[in-house]
C-alpha positions in Angstrom: -8.7 26.9 2.9 -6.5 24.6 1.0 -7.8 21.1 -0.2 -6.1 19.2 2.5 -7.5 21.7 5.3 -10.8 21.3 3.8 -11.1 17.7 2.8 -9.2 16.4 5.9 -10.7 18.3 8.7 -14.4 17.6 7.0 -13.0 13.6 7.6 -11.3 14.3 11.1 -14.0 16.1 12.9 -15.6 13.0 13.6 -12.9 12.6 16.1 -12.0 15.8 17.9 -15.7 16.5 19.3 -15.6 15.0 22.7 -13.1 13.3 24.5 -9.4 13.9 22.8 -8.5 11.0 24.9 -11.3 8.7 23.0 -10.5 10.3 20.0 -6.9 9.0 20.0 -8.0 5.4 20.9 -10.7 5.2 18.1 -7.3 6.0 15.4 -5.3 3.1 17.1 -2.3 4.5 15.4 1.3 3.0 15.6 2.7 5.0 18.5 5.1 6.8 16.4 2.7 7.9 14.0 0.6 10.6 16.3 2.7 13.2 16.5 2.6 13.5 12.7 -1.3 13.4 12.9 -1.1 16.3 15.4 1.2 18.8 12.9 -1.7 18.1 10.3 -4.4 18.9 12.9 -3.5 21.3 15.8 -6.8 21.5 16.7 -6.6 17.9 17.9 -3.2 18.6 19.5 -5.1 21.4 21.5 -8.1 19.4 22.2 -5.8 16.6 23.8 -3.6 19.2 25.6 -7.0 20.0 27.5 -7.9 16.7 28.3 -6.5 15.2 31.3 -7.6 11.8 29.8 -5.6 12.1 26.8 -3.0 9.4 26.4 0.0 11.8 24.6 2.1 13.8 27.4 3.9 15.8 25.1 1.5 17.3 22.7 3.9 19.9 21.3 6.2 16.9 19.9 4.8 16.9 16.3 6.1 15.9 13.1 5.8 15.6 9.6 6.5 13.5 6.5 7.3 16.3 4.1 3.9 16.6 2.0 1.8 18.3 4.6 1.2 22.6 4.5 3.6 23.7 6.0 5.9 21.1 5.8 8.7 20.8 2.8 10.9 18.2 1.6 13.9 19.7 3.7 11.8 20.1 6.8 10.2 16.6 7.1 11.1 14.2 10.3 13.5 11.4 8.8 16.7 13.1 6.9 18.1 9.7 7.0 16.1 8.3 4.6 16.4 8.0 1.1 19.9 6.6 1.0 21.7 7.0 -2.0 25.0 5.4 -2.6 25.5 6.9 -6.4 23.8 8.5 -8.8 23.1 8.1 -12.3 23.2 10.8 -14.6 20.8 9.5 -16.8 18.4 10.2 -13.8 19.8 13.2 -12.1 22.4 15.8 -12.3 23.6 15.2 -8.7 23.3 13.1 -5.5 21.0 15.7 -4.1 18.7 15.5 -6.9 18.6 11.5 -6.7 17.8 11.4 -3.3 14.7 14.2 -4.3 13.9 12.1 -7.4 13.4 8.9 -5.2 11.6 10.5 -2.6 9.2 11.9 -5.3 8.6 8.7 -7.3 9.0 6.0 -4.1 8.2 8.0 -1.0 5.9 10.6 0.4 7.0 13.0 -2.2 4.3 10.8 -4.6 1.7 12.1 -2.2 2.8 15.4 -2.3 2.9 15.8 -5.9 -0.7 14.2 -6.1 -2.2 16.7 -3.5 -0.7 19.4 -5.8 -2.3 18.5 -8.7 -5.7 18.5 -7.1 -8.4 20.5 -8.9 -12.0 21.4 -8.8 -14.1 19.6 -11.7 -17.4 20.6 -10.1 -17.6 23.4 -7.6 -20.7 25.0 -5.6 -21.4 28.2 -7.7 -24.6 29.0 -6.1 -26.7 28.4 -3.1 -28.5 25.7 -4.4 -25.5 23.6 -5.4 -24.7 21.1 -2.7 -22.0 18.8 -4.4 -18.7 19.1 -5.3 -15.8 17.0 -7.1 -12.2 17.6 -6.8 -9.3 15.1 -8.4 -6.0 14.6 -9.1 -4.1 15.1 -12.8 -5.3 12.2 -14.9 -8.3 11.4 -12.6 -6.0 9.2 -10.7 -7.8 10.0 -7.2 -10.7 12.4 -6.5 -12.9 13.3 -3.4 -16.6 14.2 -3.6 -19.0 15.5 -1.6 -23.0 14.9 -1.5 -23.0 13.4 -5.1 -25.6 10.9 -6.4 -24.9 7.1 -7.7 -28.0 6.8 -10.1 -27.9 2.8 -10.5 -32.0 2.9 -10.7 -32.2 1.9 -14.4 -28.8 -0.4 -14.1 -28.3 -4.1 -14.1 -25.4 -5.9 -12.7 -26.0 -8.9 -15.1 -22.5 -9.8 -16.4 -21.0 -12.2 -14.2 -17.3 -11.3 -15.3 -17.3 -7.3 -16.2 -15.8 -6.0 -13.4 -15.3 -2.6 -14.9 -18.2 -1.8 -17.4 -17.1 1.5 -18.2 -19.5 1.7 -21.1 -22.4 2.3 -18.5 -20.7 5.7 -18.2 -20.2 6.8 -21.6 -23.7 9.0 -21.5 -24.3 11.0 -18.5 -26.9 9.7 -15.9 -25.1 7.8 -13.3 -22.6 10.1 -11.7 -23.9 13.0 -10.9 -23.5 16.1 -8.7 -25.7 19.3 -7.9 -22.7 21.7 -8.7 -21.3 23.4 -12.3 -18.8 20.7 -14.1 -16.0 22.0 -15.6 -16.8 19.6 -18.5 -13.7 21.4 -21.1 -11.0 20.8 -18.0 -12.6 17.3 -17.6 -12.2 15.9 -21.0 -8.5 16.4 -21.1 -8.1 14.2 -18.5 -8.4 10.9 -20.2 -4.8 10.0 -21.1 -4.4 7.3 -18.6 -7.7 6.1 -19.4 -7.7 2.4 -18.4 -9.5 0.4 -15.6 -6.9 0.0 -13.3 -4.8 3.3 -14.0 -7.6 5.9 -13.8 -11.4 7.1 -12.8 -11.7 8.6 -15.7 -13.8 5.9 -17.6 -16.2 6.1 -14.5 -16.5 9.7 -14.3 -16.1 11.1 -17.4 -19.7 12.0 -18.0 -19.9 13.2 -14.4 -23.1 15.8 -14.9 -25.2 18.1 -13.3 -28.3 17.1 -11.6 -30.6 19.4 -9.6 -31.1 17.1 -6.5 -31.3 16.9 -2.7 -30.5 14.3 -0.2 -34.0 13.5 0.3 -34.1 12.0 -3.3 -32.1 9.5 -2.6 -33.1 5.8 -1.8 -29.8 5.5 0.3 -27.6 8.2 1.8 -24.3 7.1 3.1 -23.1 9.2 5.8 -19.8 7.8 6.6 -16.8 8.6 4.8 -16.6 6.4 2.0 -13.8 4.7 -0.2 -14.2 3.6 -3.5 -11.5 0.9 -5.0 -11.0 -1.2 -8.0 -9.2 -4.0 -7.1 -6.3 -5.8 -8.9 -6.1 -9.6 -8.5 -6.5 -10.7 -4.5 -5.3 -14.1 -4.8 -1.9 -12.8 -5.6 -0.1 -11.1 -2.7 2.0 -8.7 -5.4 -1.2 -7.5 -7.1 -3.4 -7.2 -4.1 -1.3 -5.1 -2.0 -1.2 -2.7 -4.9 -4.5 -2.4 -3.4 -3.4 -1.9 0.0 -0.7 0.5 -0.7 -2.3 2.7 -2.8 -5.6 3.0 0.0 -2.9 3.9 2.6 -1.5 6.7 0.2 -5.1 7.5 -0.3 -5.6 8.1 3.4 -2.7 10.6 3.6 -4.0 12.6 0.8 -6.6 13.1 2.9 -5.1 13.2 6.2 -7.6 10.7 7.6 -7.2 7.3 9.3 -10.1 6.9 10.8 -11.5 3.1 11.0 -14.8 4.1 11.0 -15.2 4.3 7.1 -17.1 2.6 4.7 -14.9 0.5 1.7 -16.7 -0.2 -1.5 -15.5 -2.6 -3.7 -16.1 -1.1 -7.4 -17.0 -4.4 -9.4 -19.7 -4.3 -11.5 -19.6 -8.1 -12.1 -21.4 -10.6 -10.3 -19.1 -13.4 -10.3 -17.5 -12.2 -6.8 -13.9 -11.5 -5.6 -11.6 -14.3 -4.2 -9.3 -12.6 -1.3 -6.8 -14.8 0.3 -5.8 -11.5 2.3 -9.2 -10.6 3.7 -8.0 -9.6 7.2 -5.8 -7.0 5.7 -9.1 -4.6 5.8 -9.1 -5.0 9.3 -6.1 -2.3 9.3 -8.6 0.0 7.5 -12.1 -0.6 8.3 -13.8 -1.9 11.1 -17.2 -1.8 8.8 -18.1 -4.5 6.7 -17.2 -4.6 3.0 -20.1 -3.0 0.6 -20.0 -4.4 -2.8 -21.4 -1.9 -5.8 -23.9 -4.6 -7.1 -25.6 -4.3 -3.6 -27.0 -1.0 -5.1 -28.5 -2.2 -8.1 -31.9 -0.1 -8.9 -31.0 2.3 -6.1 -30.1 6.2 -5.9 -27.3 6.2 -3.7 -26.3 9.6 -1.9 -22.9 10.0 -0.7 -22.1 12.6 1.7 -18.3 12.4 1.8 -16.4 10.1 -0.3 -12.9 9.2 -1.9 -11.9 7.8 -5.3 -8.9 6.0 -4.1 -5.4 5.9 -5.9 -5.4 2.8 -8.2 -3.4 -0.3 -8.5 -1.6 -0.1 -11.8 -1.6 3.4 -12.9 0.9 4.5 -15.5 4.0 5.7 -13.6 2.3 4.7 -10.4 3.2 3.7 -6.5 4.6 0.1 -6.1 3.4 -1.3 -9.4 5.1 0.6 -12.9 6.8 2.6 -10.3 10.0 3.7 -12.5 12.4 3.5 -8.8 15.5 5.4 -9.0 18.5 3.4 -8.9 20.9 3.1 -6.4 18.6 4.4 -3.5 16.6 2.7 -0.8 14.6 3.3 2.3 11.3 4.7 1.6 9.6 6.5 4.6 5.9 5.6 3.3 6.4 2.2 2.8 7.8 1.5 6.3 5.0 3.6 7.7 2.5 1.4 5.8 4.2 -1.6 7.3 4.2 -0.3 10.7 0.4 0.7 10.2 -0.7 -2.4 9.0 1.2 -4.6 11.4 0.0 -2.2 14.5 -3.8 -2.5 13.5 -3.4 -6.3 12.9 -2.0 -7.1 16.4 1.8 -8.2 15.0 4.3 -8.1 17.7 8.1 -7.9 17.2 9.4 -10.3 19.4 13.1 -8.9 20.0 15.9 -10.6 18.5 17.1 -13.5 20.7 20.9 -12.2 21.9 23.3 -14.4 19.8 20.6 -16.1 17.6 19.8 -15.2 14.0 16.3 -16.3 13.0 15.8 -17.6 9.4 12.6 -18.1 7.8 12.9 -20.3 4.6 9.9 -20.1 2.1 8.6 -23.5 0.9 6.5 -22.6 -2.4 4.6 -25.9 -2.9 3.7 -25.1 -6.3 3.8 -26.0 -9.7 6.8 -24.3 -10.5 10.3 -23.0 -8.8 10.3 -25.5 -6.4 13.3 -26.0 -4.3 14.2 -29.8 -4.8 17.3 -29.7 -2.0 15.9 -27.3 0.4 16.4 -29.8 3.4 19.8 -30.3 2.7 20.3 -26.5 2.1 18.5 -25.7 5.8 20.8 -28.6 7.5 23.9 -27.1 6.2 23.2 -23.6 7.0 22.2 -25.0 10.4 25.3 -27.0 10.7 27.6 -24.3 9.7 26.2 -21.5 11.8 24.9 -22.9 15.5 23.7 -19.6 15.9 21.0 -19.6 13.3 17.3 -20.8 13.8 15.9 -21.8 10.6 11.8 -22.4 10.1 10.6 -23.9 7.4 7.2 -22.4 6.4 4.3 -23.0 3.8 2.1 -19.8 3.6 -1.0 -21.6 2.3 -4.3 -19.6 3.1 -6.1 -23.2 3.7 -3.5 -23.9 6.6 -2.2 -21.0 8.0 -4.5 -17.2 8.6 -2.6 -14.2 6.7 -2.0 -12.7 10.4 -0.3 -16.1 11.2 2.1 -15.5 8.2 3.0 -12.2 9.0 3.6 -12.8 12.6 6.4 -15.3 11.3 7.7 -12.9 8.5 8.0 -9.8 11.0 10.0 -12.1 13.5 12.1 -13.2 10.7 16.0 -12.1 10.5 16.4 -13.5 7.0 13.6 -14.3 4.6 14.5 -17.3 1.9 12.6 -17.7 -1.0 12.3 -18.3 -4.7 10.7 -15.9 -6.8 7.0 -15.4 -6.2 4.3 -13.1 -4.9 5.2 -14.6 -1.4 8.2 -12.6 -1.5 6.0 -9.4 -0.9 6.1 -10.2 2.7 9.3 -8.4 2.5 7.3 -5.2 3.4 6.8 -6.7 6.8 10.3 -7.4 7.9 12.2 -5.6 10.3 14.4 -3.0 9.6 17.6 -5.0 9.9 16.5 -7.7 7.9 17.8 -9.4 4.2 15.5 -10.9 1.7 17.3 -13.9 -0.3 15.6 -14.5 -3.4 17.3 -17.6 -4.5 16.7 -16.8 -8.2 14.9 -13.9 -9.6 14.0 -15.6 -12.5 15.4 -13.0 -15.0 12.6 -10.6 -13.3 15.8 -8.7 -11.6 14.1 -5.6 -10.3 10.5 -7.1 -8.9 11.5 -7.9 -5.6 14.5 -6.5 -5.2 12.8 -3.0 -5.6 10.2 -4.1 -2.8 13.4 -4.7 -0.5 14.7 -1.2 -1.5 11.3 0.6 -0.9 11.2 -1.3 2.9 14.9 -0.4 3.4 16.0 -4.1 3.7 19.2 -5.5 2.5 18.5 -7.7 -0.6 20.5 -10.5 -2.1 20.1 -13.3 -4.9 22.0 -16.0 -6.6 25.2 -14.7 -8.4 26.2 -18.0 -10.5 23.5 -19.6 -12.3 26.2 -22.3 -13.4 25.8 -23.4 -9.6 22.3 -24.3 -10.0 20.4 -27.2 -11.7 16.9 -27.4 -13.2 14.4 -30.3 -12.5 10.6 -30.6 -14.4 11.6 -28.2 -17.0 8.7 -26.6 -18.5 7.7 -24.7 -21.6 6.4 -21.1 -21.2 2.7 -21.5 -21.9 2.8 -18.6 -24.4 6.3 -18.3 -25.9 6.4 -22.0 -25.6 10.1 -21.6 -24.9 12.2 -22.5 -22.2 11.6 -19.9 -18.9 13.9 -19.4 -15.7 9.9 -19.3 -14.0 8.8 -22.8 -15.2 11.4 -25.0 -13.6 12.0 -26.4 -10.3 15.8 -25.6 -8.8 18.6 -27.4 -6.7 21.1 -24.9 -5.7 24.9 -25.8 -5.0 25.4 -25.9 -1.4 28.9 -24.3 -1.0 27.5 -21.0 -2.7 24.2 -20.9 -0.8 26.5 -21.0 2.4 28.2 -18.0 1.0 25.7 -16.0 0.0 23.6 -16.6 3.7 27.3 -15.7 5.4 26.6 -12.4 3.4 23.0 -12.0 5.0 24.5 -12.9 8.3 27.0 -10.5 8.6 24.5 -7.8 7.5 22.2 -8.7 10.3 24.5 -9.1 13.0 26.0 -5.8 12.5 22.7 -3.6 11.6 22.6 -1.2 14.4 19.1 -1.6 15.1 19.6 -5.5 15.4 22.5 -4.9 17.9 20.5 -2.6 20.1 17.4 -5.1 20.6 19.7 -7.6 21.2 21.2 -5.8 24.0 17.4 -5.0 25.0 16.8 -8.2 25.3 19.9 -8.9 27.6 
């Protein structure tokens, strides 16, 4: 039995016993995602077919993303994405190879490659063995069964040291009752870094003859371990959420009845401005690692998730192939989060275009003449409705922010983490980054992944700096440390391009007709 079949099935059996109808309701997936679950879990499809209460009428409707066992890149459901307009010979020898490379690096091909690199590091070799450890290359993603985390002699006393890898330099904390392939494990240190690999924590994973009765705490629910990036910055924190979602695809399990453990060995705490997003992944309270101080904790079934800053990873540090756009993985992520958080799309109003202008209200990169720009846009285009918003967690919940973003046809803002909202724009939308501040690819790449149109300012001679400040480290002028005023006529020229894209997008036109 394959890794996916074994681990994914063990996680998913929680749902298929009992009524299939109840199982599907518990999953709470976006309606378009159920056929993919049925492809990976034909046993659920059969249970659903036999259950008169099952919500799915056609259990034969099965689709695949391209990474599943029995589904190749050529057999995946969405053959339209990615879209590539040209290919670069420095990246690929042909257009076909270029599309495939984008899919491998920025779509579900990434999941496929991680799955294919999974290897047993600790295996059951005798009847007394109860544990297992299986990891992808460079120890970026791991699954465990019946392992012990022995914190009986560890003190979580350092207030700021989040990732104390020195604690794992000698055997003792991470233990398994299985035979460890120490030679192979020792070769996987190339990506050894706190937010790039789990090697630091698993480098001395060792054999220990124990049973679950030897543990102070036994965690029976499937448990996901996560090392988190900055929770006050949407761009960095969504590296966590995107990679958690991909980890669920690797394991073919999307249950809400799971534990999530924040792997933070400090005591300072974690500031999270986007905490409502966790509701899309678990119905249970978040567990903090330091709550296990002085305890031997056994995990019956666990996942060490993909990390937020992996080398050549997904989203952050991603070498995104040029001239292509449209990641089905990111669109599925967007649908998954929005659906589980209850964020709905109000269909486009016929003859109206909804524009959201993000007001930063920060120390730098404010738009001095934003009200003038908005008035000019509304006067030039009577079919435009502009909403100026401040996405401040103290004034507006994250769900409320998502509701506005998801119902925006054009989203305008300065370079900054708030433009990560591009993930949650509708398919026909345009992201207008007023100035990319010489970070040309950051939010352009996010728009490309989501498959939405991207435009930015083209004529720097037509903006004016205000409140210029030197870069705090370089002590030189920098585009990120100014406020801006933008030429009104040039702003209107660019927004006209955005309006043309929206109005002529087939999905926008179809939804507008449905509204009528």
